[in-house]
Structure formats: C-alpha cells, structure tokens
C-alpha positions in Angstrom: 12.8 -11.3 20.9 15.7 -13.7 20.3 18.6 -12.7 18.1 18.1 -15.9 16.1 14.5 -14.8 15.2 15.7 -11.3 14.1 18.6 -12.8 12.1 16.0 -14.9 10.1 15.0 -11.8 8.2 17.8 -9.2 8.8 20.1 -8.3 6.0 22.4 -5.4 4.9 19.5 -2.9 4.7 18.0 -3.6 8.2 16.0 -3.6 10.3 17.5 -1.0 12.5 15.0 -1.4 15.4 12.1 -3.6 16.3 9.9 -2.5 19.2 7.1 -4.4 20.9 4.7 -2.3 23.0 2.4 -3.6 25.7 0.5 -1.5 28.1 -1.4 -3.8 30.6 -3.7 -1.1 31.9 -5.2 -0.1 28.5 -4.6 -3.4 26.8 -2.5 -1.8 24.0 -0.4 -4.2 22.0 1.6 -2.8 19.1 4.7 -3.5 17.0 7.0 -0.9 15.4 9.7 -1.8 12.9 12.2 0.9 11.8 13.9 -0.7 8.8 16.4 1.7 7.3 17.3 5.4 8.0 19.9 6.0 5.3 17.8 8.6 3.4 16.3 10.3 6.5 13.7 9.9 9.2 11.4 6.9 8.4 7.9 7.5 7.1 5.5 4.5 7.2 1.9 3.7 7.9 0.4 2.6 11.2 -2.2 -0.1 10.6 -4.8 -1.4 13.0 -5.6 -5.1 12.8 -5.8 -7.9 15.4 -3.8 -10.5 13.4 -0.6 -8.8 12.3 2.7 -10.5 13.0 6.2 -9.1 13.6 7.4 -10.6 10.3 4.5 -9.0 8.5 5.3 -5.6 10.0 9.0 -6.1 9.0 8.0 -7.0 5.4 5.8 -3.9 5.2 8.6 -1.7 6.7 11.0 -3.1 4.1 8.5 -2.2 1.4 8.5 1.3 2.7 12.3 1.5 2.6 12.3 0.4 -1.1 9.3 2.6 -1.9 10.7 5.8 -0.4 14.0 5.2 -2.2 12.3 4.5 -5.5 10.3 7.7 -5.2 13.4 9.8 -4.4 12.0 10.8 -1.0 14.3 12.0 1.8 12.9 9.3 4.1 13.7 5.8 5.4 11.3 3.0 5.8 9.3 1.9 8.8 5.9 0.4 9.7 3.8 -0.1 12.8 0.7 -2.1 13.8 -1.7 -1.7 16.6 -3.0 -5.2 17.4 -6.7 -4.6 17.7 -9.9 -4.6 15.6 -10.2 -1.1 14.0 -13.9 -1.1 15.0 -13.0 -1.3 18.7 -15.0 1.2 20.9 -11.9 2.8 22.5 -10.0 3.4 19.3 -9.1 7.0 20.0 -7.7 6.0 23.5 -5.6 3.2 22.0 -4.3 5.4 19.2 -3.3 8.1 21.7 -1.7 5.5 24.0 0.3 4.2 21.0 1.4 7.8 20.2 2.7 8.3 23.7 4.5 4.9 23.5 6.4 6.0 20.3 7.3 9.5 21.5 10.9 8.4 22.1 11.2 7.0 18.6 11.8 10.3 16.9 13.0 8.7 13.7 9.6 7.2 13.0 6.9 9.4 11.4 3.5 7.5 11.3 1.0 7.8 8.5 -2.5 6.4 7.9 -2.8 2.7 6.8 -5.4 -0.1 6.9 -7.7 0.5 9.8 -6.4 4.1 10.5 -7.1 7.4 8.9 -6.4 11.1 9.0 -8.4 11.4 12.3 -6.1 8.9 13.9 -3.1 10.8 12.6 -4.6 13.9 14.2 -4.7 12.2 17.5 -1.0 11.1 17.1 0.1 14.5 16.1 -1.7 16.0 19.0 0.2 13.7 21.4 3.7 13.8 20.0 3.8 16.5 17.2 4.6 14.3 14.3 2.5 12.4 11.8 1.6 12.7 8.1 -1.7 12.3 6.3 -3.3 14.9 8.6 -6.8 16.4 8.1 -7.0 19.6 6.0 -8.0 21.5 9.1 -4.5 20.8 10.5 -2.8 21.8 7.3 -2.5 18.2 6.0 -3.0 16.5 2.7 -5.4 13.8 3.7 -4.3 10.8 1.6 -7.6 8.9 1.7 -9.8 12.0 0.9 -7.6 12.9 -2.0 -7.2 9.3 -3.2 -3.5 9.7 -3.9 -2.7 6.0 -3.7 -5.5 5.3 -6.2 -4.3 8.1 -8.4 -0.8 6.6 -8.5 -2.2 3.3 -9.5 -4.1 4.9 -12.3 -0.9 6.6 -13.5 0.8 3.2 -13.5 -2.1 1.9 -15.5 -1.6 4.7 -18.1 2.0 3.7 -18.6 1.4 0.0 -18.7 -1.4 0.5 -21.2 0.9 2.3 -23.5 3.8 -0.1 -23.1 1.7 -3.3 -23.4 -0.7 -2.0 -26.1 -3.6 -2.7 -23.7 -6.2 0.0 -24.1 -7.9 1.1 -20.9 -11.2 1.9 -22.6 -13.5 -1.1 -22.0 -10.7 -3.0 -20.2 -12.3 -5.5 -17.7 -10.9 -4.7 -14.2 -11.2 -6.5 -10.9 -10.4 -4.6 -7.7 -9.8 -6.9 -4.7 -10.7 -4.7 -1.8 -13.1 -1.7 -1.9 -11.6 0.3 0.9 -9.9 3.7 0.6 -7.4 2.6 -2.0 -9.9 0.5 -4.0 -12.6 3.2 -4.1 -10.0 5.8 -5.3 -8.5 3.7 -8.0 -12.0 2.6 -9.2 -12.9 6.3 -9.5 -9.8 7.3 -11.4 -9.9 4.3 -13.7 -13.6 4.7 -14.5 -12.7 8.2 -15.7 -10.4 6.4 -18.2 -13.2 4.2 -19.5 -12.5 0.9 -17.8 -15.2 -1.5 -16.8 -15.0 -2.6 -13.1 -16.6 -6.1 -13.3 -16.0 -7.2 -9.7 -14.9 -6.0 -6.3 -15.2 -7.0 -2.7 -14.8 -6.1 1.0 -14.4 -8.3 4.1 -17.9 -9.6 3.9 -17.9 -10.8 0.3 -17.7 -9.9 -3.4 -20.0 -8.7 -6.2 -19.8 -9.1 -10.0 -21.5 -7.4 -13.0 -20.0 -8.3 -16.4 -21.5 -5.1 -17.8 -19.7 -3.0 -15.2 -20.5 -2.0 -11.6 -21.9 1.5 -11.1 -18.9 2.8 -9.2 -20.3 6.2 -8.0 -23.3 4.4 -6.6 -21.1 1.8 -4.9 -18.8 4.4 -3.4 -21.8 6.3 -2.0 -23.2 3.0 -0.6 -19.9 1.9 0.9 -19.4 5.3 2.5 -22.6 4.7 4.4 -20.8 1.9 6.3 -22.5 -1.0 4.6 -21.0 -4.1 2.8 -20.7 -4.2 -1.0 -22.8 -7.4 -1.2 -25.8 -5.5 0.3 -25.6 -2.8 -2.5 -27.7 -4.7 -5.1 -25.2 -3.5 -7.7 -24.0 -7.0 -8.7 -24.3 -10.7 -8.3 -22.9 -11.9 -4.9 -19.8 -14.0 -5.0 -17.4 -15.6 -2.5 -13.9 -14.1 -2.3 -12.4 -17.2 -3.8 -14.7 -17.1 -6.8 -13.8 -13.5 -7.5 -10.1 -14.3 -7.4 -10.6 -17.0 -10.1 -12.5 -14.7 -12.5 -10.9 -13.7 -15.8 -10.0 -10.0 -16.3 -7.7 -7.7 -18.3 -6.4 -5.9 -15.1 -6.4 -7.2 -11.6 -5.7 -4.8 -8.7 -5.2 -6.3 -5.2 -5.9 -3.6 -2.7 -6.4 -5.3 0.6 -4.3 -7.6 2.8 -0.9 -9.1 2.2 -0.3 -12.5 0.6 -3.7 -12.8 -1.2 -1.8 -15.0 -3.7 0.8 -17.6 -2.8 2.4 -20.4 -4.7 -0.5 -22.6 -3.7 -3.2 -20.5 -5.3 -1.5 -18.4 -7.9 -3.0 -20.5 -10.7 -6.3 -18.9 -9.9 -5.3 -15.6 -11.3 -6.3 -15.2 -15.0 -5.4 -11.7 -16.1 -3.0 -9.7 -18.3 -1.8 -7.0 -15.9 -1.5 -6.8 -12.1 -1.2 -3.4 -10.4 -0.3 -4.0 -6.8 -2.5 -1.6 -4.8 -1.9 -3.3 -1.5 1.5 -3.9 0.1 3.0 -7.3 -0.5 -0.3 -8.8 -1.9 1.5 -11.5 -3.8 4.4 -13.6 -2.5 7.5 -13.1 -4.6 7.7 -16.8 -5.4 4.1 -16.7 -6.6 4.7 -13.6 -8.7 7.6 -15.3 -10.5 5.3 -18.2 -11.5 2.7 -15.7 -12.7 5.2 -13.9 -14.8 6.3 -17.1 -16.3 2.6 -17.7 -17.2 2.6 -14.4 -19.1 1.1 -12.0 -16.5 2.7 -8.6 -16.3 3.1 -7.2 -12.7 3.8 -3.7 -11.6 5.1 -4.2 -8.0 3.6 -2.6 -4.9 6.7 -0.4 -4.2 6.1 1.3 -7.5 2.4 1.1 -8.2 1.1 2.2 -4.9 3.6 4.9 -4.1 1.1 7.7 -4.4 0.2 7.7 -0.8 3.8 8.0 0.6 4.7 10.6 -2.1 1.7 12.7 -0.9 2.8 12.2 2.8 6.3 13.3 2.1 5.0 16.3 0.1 2.9 17.3 3.2 5.8 16.8 5.5 7.9 19.2 3.3 5.2 21.9 3.5 4.2 21.6 -0.1 0.6 21.7 -1.5 -1.9 19.4 -3.1 -1.1 20.4 -6.7 2.6 19.7 -6.1 1.7 16.3 -4.6 -0.3 15.2 -7.7 2.5 16.4 -10.0 5.1 14.5 -8.1 3.0 11.3 -8.1 2.4 11.5 -11.9 6.0 12.2 -12.7 7.6 9.7 -10.3 5.3 6.8 -10.8 5.3 7.2 -14.6 9.1 7.1 -14.7 9.3 4.1 -12.3 6.6 2.1 -14.0 8.3 2.6 -17.4 11.7 1.6 -16.0 10.4 -1.6 -14.2 8.5 -2.7 -17.3 11.7 -2.1 -19.4 13.7 -4.3 -17.0 11.1 -7.0 -16.9 9.9 -7.2 -20.5 13.2 -6.5 -22.3 15.9 -7.5 -19.8 14.1 -10.5 -18.4 14.1 -9.7 -14.7 11.3 -10.6 -12.4 9.3 -7.5 -11.4 9.9 -7.6 -7.7 13.6 -8.4 -8.2 13.8 -5.5 -10.7 12.2 -3.0 -8.3 14.4 -4.1 -5.4 17.5 -3.7 -7.7 16.3 -0.2 -8.7 15.8 0.8 -5.0 19.1 -0.6 -3.9 20.9 1.3 -6.6 19.4 4.5 -5.1 20.1 3.5 -1.5 23.7 2.3 -2.1 25.3 5.8 -2.3 23.3 7.1 0.7 24.4 4.1 2.8 28.1 4.8 2.2 27.7 7.9 4.4 26.3 6.0 7.4 28.5 5.3 10.3 29.5 1.6 10.7 29.0 0.6 14.3 
C-alpha cells in the first residue's frame, strides 16, 4: 500500500500498522488495522464480509480506539476483516488460517463481530491462545449470548429518556438490523415497555404499528429464517423502513446507512448507534441541526467491548453488566451535556472526550 494512501487517513492517533493477508492456497484474504496502542494491547472485532475495504477497517479500528478510551479500558483499538461471505462452507478453515496469519501480531486481540461469533473466537484461541468473546465452556463471557452490546444500548436509552423527557413506555422504536445486536436491544427495550414497530435483516423489513411480537421474532430468526417470512408484520423494502417515523431509531447493521444524500429520510427524535459508524459524521451534523439527538456509536454500543475486556481481565458476568451500566450511563450523560448544553456535535464531542483520556497516556509513548 502506498504511503500516500495511508497518509490520506493517518493522523496523530494512528494507525500504527496496516496488514493485508493473502494465502493463495486457501484463498484467505484479510485486513488488519492496529490503530493505537497507547492504553495497552488492542482489542477489536474480526468481521467476515466479502465487501469490506481497508478504509472501512481503519474507520472501525479508530472507533475502537475511541471506544476503549471512553470506557476506561486498558486497551488500544484495532479491527480486522476476513473478506468472505460468512455463509461460506469452509468457514472454520478460513478462520483458523486467519488466526495463524495474525500469530505474530501479539498486540491485537480479536473478538466477535459481524459474521463471526464465539465459536470463531474459540477457533482463533485454539490456534494462537488469544481472543475474547469465547464460549462459556472455555471460560469466556459470550457477548452475543449475553447480549451485552444490546444491554449497553438499553442503558443509553434509559439515560437519554431521562435527559430528554422521552418516556420509554410506548415509545415507537425502529431497529435497523435484527442480528445479534438488534435482537438483544429489542429484548432489553421491550422489557422497558417500548413498542418495536419495524425491523429488518438482509432480505427485507417488516412493520407492525401495534408492535412486533419480539420473543416470537427472536425464536423465528434463531431458526435461520428471514424476518419477512415470519408473518409478524407487513413486508417492506429497506428504504421504506428508513423513511418511517419513530421516536427512537437504532441502526444495528452495516456502516454508512445514512449519508448526506439520504439523511433527510430519517424522521425520529433519538438515535442510538448500535452499529459502528452507521451514519457519516457530515450526515449526523445535518440531522442534529434538524433537531435529532444522537448518542454516538463509540458510547452507545460500548457494552460488547466492555464485556470483552472484563473477560480478558478474568472477571465475571455480574461484574461485566455492572461495568456496562456504570460506564455507559456516565458517558451518555456527558455526551448529551456537551451536545445539548454546550452546542457540540455528538461525534465531535465523543472524539473530544476520548482524546482527553488518551492524551495523558500518549505522553508516555516513545517518539520514533
């Protein structure tokens, strides 16, 4: 990769290392970005998708740098991607090949992400002895099984509800993406009395203005079928769902769902970013100017990495949930204070918060 290309997104925080992996015999193609190690070895998910770019992996790694700093975790930020469809038949072989390829990157600790899970992390740990989000049988705190990212989003919703005077009971919620994060946040928010009026997966969306039966949809989705086949709501196209009015909108799928070109579609009061970088920062600023409140990804969806770090430190499930509630409550309150009372845009405010916490740590790094 040319120095000019790297310079196009490098700054004072990183990245420290970008690695492209290609194994002709197995067909493995992968990207690893280690962004910043000021706070310690980098923790960041390994996603599996066929269409991920180096720039996207960098942006995700930077989000992890900020997220780990915001959550007072002793870890830097990194991210990786295996460039393959997660439904591929030789998934285990590719994941194990990837693990062997990153064996000599000891500062990177992989975790589960889109297209991977605790089983994949078990394969990686078996190969190189380091991974988080492991199955319970291996002493791990399985992030998806526990729903810790979704729990953190619900905690952010609790604080935002209080600050904004937006009751959660009977609030109309749209969850864009009904994967592991979407299912978990739907479950935790339903316990708080919200009405999930629409959700989707890759195949399409469903809508029920009276509220989707979430336990039934989770059971149906866990069987491997698409939400549109559930019969639990009217079928919609993705674009139609993105333009529906709601009280709370939770993007929980891919990056850049909303850009400057389509941000006008979103009609909601509050956004809780369940996915990483689901809204471009330029689009988010326009949304804020339109009166939409946003709790950024690096704060709202921090439950997963808090749980991963808790596991890595040898702590238990109860301690993980306590850390998630305490940390995300505090960060959500602070970012809303900076946006609503001090006039900062939400992503700028969260970056400022993270850099304040990184600044001291970076003074101890050697300058090469």
